[in-house]
N, C-alpha and C positions, 0 to 999 in steps of 0.2 A: 491165898491170893491177896494183894495189898488192896485196902480200901480207904477212901476219903472219909475222915471222922469229923472235920471242921474245916471251914474257910472263914478267915477273918480279913477284914478289909480296913483301910484307913487312908487318910490324905495327910501328906507332909509338904511344907514350902521348899521349893527350889528357886526361890526369888534372887534377883539381882538387879543392879542398877544399870546394866547394859541394856541397848536397844539396837535392833536391825531397822532395816527400811520400813518395815511394817508395824511392829510392835516393840513395846518394851516388856521388859521381863520382872517389873517390879511386884507383881502379884501371882507369878506363876507359881502353880503347885503341881502334885503329883499323886496319882494312886498307887498304893501298896498293897500286897496281899500275902498271905501265908495260908499255904494248903497243907494241912495236918493229915498225916496218914497213921495207919494202925502198925506200921512197921517200926519196931523198936531196934534202935542202935545206941550202944552206950548208954542204956538205961533210959532213953529220951525217944519219943517218936519222931521218925523222919518227917521233916517239913521242907516244902519247896517254897520258895520266894519269888515274887514278881514285882514289877513296877513300870509305870508307864513312862514313855520316853519323853525328852523335854520338846516343848513346843506347843503342846496341847495340854489343856487343863485336866484336872483329874475327873474320872468318869465314875465316881463312886456310886452315885444313885444308880446308873445302870448295872453296875457290878452286883449291887445289895439286891436290887427288885427282880432282875431279869436273869442275868447271866450265871452267878453262883448258884442260885435255887436249881437251875436245871441240871448242873453238875451233882448236886447233892441228891435230887430226886430221881437221878438216871438209874438204871439197871447197873450195879456196880461192874458186872462182868463186861459191859459194853464199853468200858473205859479203858479195857486191858488190853496189851499185845496179845497175839494170838497164842503164845504160850503161856500167857498168864502171869508172867515173871514181875511185870512193871506196868506203869501207865502209858497208854498210847495216845499222845496229844492230838495225832492226825484223826484217830476216831472220835476225839472229845470235840473236834470243831463243829461236826454238824449237830452235836447235842447242845453246845453253847449259842449256836446260831438258829436253832429250832424256833418255829413261829415268828421269824422276823421276815419282813418283805424284803425283796431285793432292792439295791438302790440304797442311797442315803446312808453312806457308810459312816462318815463323819466320827462322832464320839462312840458309837457302837462298837467299831472295829477296835478302838483304843481299850475299852473294856474287855474284849475278848483276849486282845493281845497281851494284857497283864495277866490274866489267868493261864493264858498260852505259856507264857514265860515260867510260871511257877510250876506248870505241870511238866514242863521239860526239866526244870531243875530237880524236881522230885523224881522223875523217872530214870535220870542219871544217877542220883545219889542211891536210889534202892539197888542198881547194879554196881555201885562203887566206881563210877568211872567219870572222868571230866566229861562235860557235855559235848565236846567237839569229838571225843572218841567214841561216846554212844551213839552220837548221830551217824558217824562213818559205819560203825557196826551195825545198827539197826537199818540203815537205809541203803546198805552196800555200796558206799561213796568212795571206797579205796582208803589210802592213806590220807590224812589230813595234812595240811601245810604245817610245817614246823613254826613258822613266825607269819605275823601279819603286818602288811604295810598300814601305818596309821599315819594320818596328817592332823595338824593342829589346826582348829578352827578359831579364829579370834577376830581381832580388827573391828570390834563393835564400835557403835557410837556412844559416847558416855559424856555427861558435863564435864567440860574443861580438859577434855583429852586433846593433847597437841599431837603435832606429827612426829616430835621426839618421843612422846609416850607411845605412839604407835609403833616406831622403829623398836624402841626398848622391848614392847611386848614380842615382837617377831624374833627379836635376838634371844629372848628368854626361851621361845618355843625351840629355837635351833640348839640352845645350851641344854635343853632337856633331851635331846638326841632326835627331834624331828628334822626332816629334810625338805618337807612340803608344809606350806602354810596357807590359811584361807583368810579372806579379809571380807567385811561388808561394803557394799556399795548401795547407791539409791536412796540413803538417807540424807544427803547433801545434793548440791548442784553437779552437773557433769565436771563443769570446771574444778570445783573442789575434789571431788572424788579422784580426779586424775592426779591432782596433787597428792593425795593420799597414797594412791597406787605407785606413783613415782617415788615417794618416800620409801616405801616398802621395798621397791626395785632397788633402792640403794642397800638393802640387807640381804636379800635373796635374788637370784635370776628369774626371769619370767617362767620358765618351764617349771619353777618349783612354786609359783604364787598362783593360787585360784581366787577368783572373786564371786560375791554371792549377792544377789539383788532381792532375794527373798519375794518374789513375784510382784515386784512393785511397779514394773514399767508397762506402759502402753506399747503399741508396736512402734510409733515414731522413735520413742525414747530408747527403746530395746535396740532399734538398728543404729541410732546415733552413738550410744555406748559401743555398740559392737565395732563400728567403724573406728572409735578412738582407741579401743583397746587392741584391736587386731594387730598393730605394729609391735605389740609388747611379747606377742608369743606365749600367752598364759597357759597355765596347766588346763584350766577350764574357766568357763563363763557360765555360772549357775543360776537357775530358776530366775530368767530374766523378766517373764510375765506371769499372769495368773495361770496356776498350775493345769487349769482347764481349758485355757485359751490355746488349743493345739495348732489353731491356724497361724497365731502369732508365732509360735515356736517352729513351725514349718517355715514360713516366710523367713525368719532370721537364720534358720539353717541354710537357707539357700544362698545367703549373703555374708554371713560369717563363717569362715573356713576352718576356725579353730573348733577344739572340743567344746561341747555344750554338755550341761549336767542338770537334771531333774528328777522329779518323782517323789521326793520327800512328803509331799501333801497328796500323794495318791495312796488310796487305802485297801485296794482289792485286785484280785485277778482281772475282773472286766475293765478297771481302771488302767491297769498296765497293758492290756491289750490294746485298748483304744489309744495309748501313747504311742504305741508302735504303729497303729493303723494311721493316724492323723497328723502326728506331730513332726514328722520329718527327721526322726531320729536316726543317726548313721551308726552302724554297729562297729565300724573300723576306727572311731574316734570318740563318739559320745558316751556319756556315763548315766547310768540308772541309779537313782539313791532312794528307792523305796525303803522305808523303815519298816522291819518285819513286826516290832511292837505295835505300831500305830496301825498296821494293816491285818488285822486278825491274828496276828502271831505267826510262828514259824510255819506252822501247818499249812497256812495259805500262802506263805513265802516260797515253800517247796513247790506249791501249784504254779506260781509265778515263775520260778525258775525253770520248770519243765516247759512252760509256754515260751519263754524267751528262747530256750535252746532250740525249739522247734522252728523258731523263726530266724535261726542264724546268729543267735547272739551268745558271745562267749560269757561264761559267769564272771571272768576276769573284768569285764566291763560294768560290774555293779559293786558300788561302794556305799553301802547303807548308811543313811542318817541315823544319828542317835549318841554315837561316842560312850557306849558303855560295854561292860563284860559280857552280855549276852550276844551282842553282835560280833564281838571278838571270836567267839566260840562258833557262830554261824559262819564267819568269813573264812575261818579255818577249815571246817568240815565242807563247806560247798565250794571252796577254792574260789572266793571272789577275789576282787580286785584290791581290797582292803577295808578300812574302817575309819570312821571319822572320829574325832577326839577333841574334847573342849578343855584343855588344861585349866584346872581351877575353878570352872564354872559349873552351875547346875548340880551342885553337891546338895546332899550327900549321895544321890544315886549316880551321878555322871562319873566317868571316869573308871581306871581299871583298879586292879587289887593295889593295896597301900605300898606293896614292896616292888610294884612293876617297873621296869626299867626300859626305855626306849633306847635301840641303839641302831644307828644309820637308818632311821625312819621306819623300824620294824619292832614288834613285841612278840617274845616267845609266849607259847601258850602255857597256861598254869596246869597242875597236874591234881588240883582239889577237886574231889567228887563234886558232880553237878556245875553249876555255874561259877561257883567259888565266891560268892558274896560274902561269905563267913571272912574273907580276907580283907573286907572294907569294914574296919572296926566300927566307925560311926553309923555305918548304914545297918551293918548287922544287928547293933544294939537297937536301933529302931524297930527293925523287921521282928526281932524276938520279942520286943514289946507288945506286938500284936496279939501273942498267944501264949505269953506267960506271965 
């Protein structure tokens, strides 16, 4: 039966000169982990890799002092699937969250999510399956999607960036094979943001453009932007107000007829449940963007999906935040609505395999065992350095 023999943790920069309406990314960093097992393949121990998604800083102190020690001190058999063949991240979740009070999810949920990713990577590698296939087999999900819709998120604010630069960026996304793009709003005046939106609408039609305010607006501003954006028929209007201001979101949903999207800054099953209860979310058009890595990992995300389905939500209305390979596998296995992408940003963790090709806004699934982070050469080199 497999055993964990070591957990290694580190921090790497994913900094950038870009900014959204709330923060700049000049000092952004990321936690990385390697979970080493006693299973030997090709003369080396199988190792699972994980990293925190972008937008939240590294959670190394929590990983080192609380979460990783619980895994190492646990009864080894308690972390395995019922047949004892491989690790079971669903069983590992209560181990990692033991002795933690409810609420206050914040960075704790990120720390757990990093290790959850590594456990899923390792579990699938032990059975020599791509993660999406392993998930479908282990959780009786049926056949996975053969390809996943991906959209390109960009349009950030940056010093000296002009409208022509913004248009060129969006044309580059289309040239890469994306059909839907997203841009930032809320970091300038409404008048200036509308000029930016209209510039992008010269490149793509409204149905293929989403806008993201990153939680910047108060109610009056959210409504003003909504009224101004409505005629464009946008793909969606994302995170208009503070992620926990459900009253703001509910009021906006009564007045803005187009799709709204939110959830990337909610980190647990109770958070997701409150979103449905109080935020006026409409299952026929709105999108839920909870990021599995930031919200206690895929083990918790499976619980969130079950809750959403009980409340009449299709998994196709979920498009996770994050823009990386782990989310790609999850989207395929759970038959979600798609996956975010940040072409050229948040490297080395962001993005897909080095040889990935987008065709008509979709990305086919890789066949490498586990998540396939070994197919991102720069990232793999960094991850390997944790334990070799």
